[in-house]
N, C-alpha and C positions, 0 to 999 in steps of 0.2 A: 463718947461711949464710956461706960464704967469699966473699972479694972477687970471685973469678971468677964465682961463682954469682949474685951481685948484678948484676954487669955483664951476664951473660946474661939475667937477668930483665928488667932495664931495656931491653936491646935488643929482647926479645920484645914488651914493652909498646909501645915506640916503633914497632916494625914493624906491630903490629896497628893502632895509631892512624893510621899513614900509609896502610895499606891501606883503612881505613875512610874516610879523607878522599878517596881516589881511587876509591871504590866504583863511581861512575858510569862511569869509564874502564874498570874491570875488567869491568863488565857489558857495556859496548860491545865489549870485546875478546872476551868469551865469545859474544856474539851473532855476531860475525864468525867465530868458530870453528864455530858451529852452521851458519851459511850455507855456509862453506867446506867443511865436512864433507858436507853434502847435495849441493852442486854437484860435489864431487869424485867422488861416485858416478857422476854423469852423465859426467864427464870420463873416468873409467876405462872406462865403457861405450863411449865413442867411441874410446878407445885400442885396444880390442879389434878395431876395424876398421882397424888399422894407420895410425891418424892420430897424428901427433906430439902430445906433451902440450901444447905451446904453442898449436898450432892447435886442439886439442880444448878448451882453456880459452877461447880466443877464440870458438869456435862455441857453447859452452855458455853463457858469460856473455852474448854477443850475443843468443842465442835467448831467454834469460830476460828480458833487458831489453826486447827488442822485444815480447815477450808482455805484460810488465807495463805498458809505455807504451801499447800498443794497447788493453789492458783499461781503463786509466785514461781514455784518449781516448774510449772508447765509453761507459764507465759514469759517470765523475766528473761530466760535465755534467748527465746525467739525475739523478744522485744529489744534486747541489747543488740542482737545481730542486725535486726532491721533498722534500729536507730543508727548504728554505725554506717549502714548502707545509705541511710537518709543523709548523713553528714557528707557522703561522697556525691550523692545525686543532687542535693540542694543547690550547690554552685552551678551545676549543669542546667538546672531549671531556671536559675536567675539569668544565666547566659542566654538561654533560649528566649527568655522574656525580653532581654535587651535586643536580640536579633529581630524579634517580632515587632518591638517598638521602633527599631531602625527602619524596618520595612514600611511601617505605618507612617513614619516621618517623611519618607520619600514621596508619599501621596499628598502631603500638605502643601498649600500654596506658599510662595516665597515669603509673603508678609508674616505668616505664622511660623516660619521655620526658625527664626531667631528666638522666638519665645519658647518654642519646643526644645531647642538646644539648651537654653538656660534651665528649663525644667528637667531635662534629661540629666544634665550635669549635677543639678541639685540632688536628684534622686540617687545618682551613683555615689555622690559624696556621703549622703546619709546612709546608704547601704554599706559603704566601706567602713563608716564609723561603727555601724551595728555589728559587722563581722569582727572588727578589731576588738570591740568591747566583749563580744562573745568569747573570743580567744583568751583575752585577759582574765575573764571571770571563770574560765574553765578550771583553772587550778584552785581558785577559791571555792568552787563547787565541791571539789574533792576534799578540800580542807575542812569544809563544814559537814562532811558526811558523818564524822564521829559525833559531832554535836547533835545531829539529827537522830542518830542511833541512840544516844543517851536520853534524849528527850522522849523518844518513842518508848524506851524501856521504862522510864519514869511514868509516862502516861499509862502504860499497861498496869504497873504496880498500883498506882493511885486508883485506877478504875476498879481493880479487883478489891482494894480496901473499901471503896465506897459500896461495892456490891455486897461484900461480906457482912457488913453491919451498917446500913445507912441511917438507922434511927438516931444514933448519937449526933451525927453531923446535922441532921434535920433539926434536932432539939436545940443545938447550939445556934443555928441560924434563926430559929424562932425567938430565942432570947434577945436578939438584937432589936425586937419590936416591943412596944408597950403590951402589958398583959392583956388588956381588953381587946387588942387587935390580933392576937396570935392565932386564934381559931380562924379568922378570916385569911391570914397569911397562909395557913395550912391549906385552905381551900384553893387559894391562888397557886400554890405549889403543885397541888394535884392537877389542876387544869393545865399548868405549864408542862407538866410531865406528859399529859395526854397529847397536847399539841406538838410537843417536841418529838415524841415517839412517832406520831403520824407523819410529821415532816421527814424524819430520818428514814423511815421505812419506805415512804413514797419516793424519796430521792434515790435510795439504793435501787429500787425497782426501775426507775427511769434511767439511771446510769447503765444498768444491765441491758435494758431494751435498746437504748441508743447505741451501745457498743455493738450489739448483735446486728442491728439494722445497718449501721455504718460499715461494719466489716463485710456483710453480704453485698451491699451496694457497691462498695469500692472493688470488691473481688469481681463482681459481674461487669463492671466498667473496665477492668483490667488495669486499675491504678496500682502503681508499685507500693509496696509496704502496707498492705491493707490492715494487717494486725496492729502495727504500731499506730497508725492513724485512727483506727477504730477505738483502741484503748485511750488514746488522747481525747477523742470525742466524748467517750463515756466519762472520763475523769473530769473534763471541763464542764460537763453537764451539772456538776456540783455547784458551779458558779453560773446561775441563770443570767440570761441577757448578754453578759460579756463572754462567757465561756463558749457558746456555740459559734459566735463570730470569730473567735480566735482559733477554734479547732478546724475551720475550713481552710485556713491559710496553707499549712504544709501539704495536704493532698492536692490542693489547687495548683501549687507550684510544681509538684511532681507530675501532675497530669499535663502541665504545659510542655513537658519534654516530648510528649507524644503528639501534641497539637492543641491549638486553642479550643477546638470543639470539645475536647475531653475536660478541659478546665470548666467550661460552661456546664457540662453535664454534672461535674462534681458539685458545683455551686447549686444547681437545681436539686440534686440529690439531698444535700444538706438542708436546703430550704424545706423540701417535702418532709424529711425526717423531723425537723423541728416543728413543723406544723402539726404532724401526727402527735408529737410529744406534748405540744401546747394545747391542742384542741381535744385530744382523746385521753392520753395517759394521765396528765396532770389533774384534770377534773375527776378522773376515775379513781385514782389512788390517793389523792390529797384531800379527801373529804373532811378529814379531821384537822387539817392544817389551818393555821391562822391565815386569814385572807390578807395577802401582801400585795399592795398596789405596786405596779411596775416602776413608777417614778421613785417611790420611797425605797424600793429594793435597790435600784441602781445607785441612788444617792448614799444609801447606807454602805454599800460595797466600796464606793469611792472614798467615803469618809473613814471607814475602818482601815482600808488599805493605806491611806495617807498617814493616819496616826499610829497604827499598830503593825504595819508591814504586811507581808504575804500571809502570815498566820492570821492576822485580823481579817484579811480578805476571805479566807476559807471559813472563818467562824462568823462572818457577818450575818448570814441568814439565821443560823440557830440563835444567835444573840438577839436578832430582830424578832424572831418568833416568840421568845420568852419576854422580851421587852413589850411587845404588843399586848400580851396577856396582862402584864402588870399595869400598863397604862390604862387598859380598858377597865380592869377591876379596881385597882387601888386609886388611880387618879380620877377617872371619869365617873365610875359608879359610886365610889365611896366619898369623894371629895366634891367634885364639880357638880354632880347631880344633886347631892344633898345640900350643897351651898345654894343652888338654885331654889330648892324647896323652902329652905329657911328664909330666903329673901323674898319669896313670892307672897 
């Protein structure tokens, strides 16, 4: 390669390295873009009523903050109380599970007993390792609270800045592309905004419905801590496929304290709720969402979690929604399809 090409390659490698080092900042910026995009839809709705944009932003942000703080004031104290109770009851549920497993072990033939004992010992060892790790990470969880609070404050500030005057940021982004392609990029950004807003609104609606249905179902079944488990189910709905599976574990263990039949009832309840969410809610409220194939969704979540941590896991779907629009418009329609026509 020529000297100029070597310089370009070195510059590309250095740029990728710098971007990787500031990946958390980039994720935070993308999260701010997501929030700003969703809130901007509400701002535009208010502007239709002849309200100035500055006042519309103040009304929208204030309304959302009051709603969130009011929700936290009502829910967080009860959630903390029930979570503390969960920490006390969870070992009892695990002990009940061991007793139930011991009773089942007595019914096994002698030739299977040794294999069962090895499996039981392995499960107990893994469970003990998990409990020890949870205790060790408990302090680190509190030590990271300040970092989370600062990131949340920064996220709010950047979101408000993007809302206040989004056009300069959009113009700067468009300057990264050749002049002949900037109008097309603007169209892609508009479609990305529509799809991202549709996904976010639909997800929030699904989370609310799942929380309500889970809380009512757990309360009717008499499962302990219905509020904490319902909120957990609603929050984990944000992570499709993986979230619903994880959310059933705590209430199932708590139900085991009262008997195996209640655990089965809880599992059936969650399966029914997820079927309602998958077959009715999602097709109804996600009509504007980019069609995401289940396998691609799961693989993207695993990949983002592996490379970017828990923050990447939560942002996997919005990133995928935007990426699907860019792949469809920029790569397939503007490059691959045109290439096919030129070679035909």
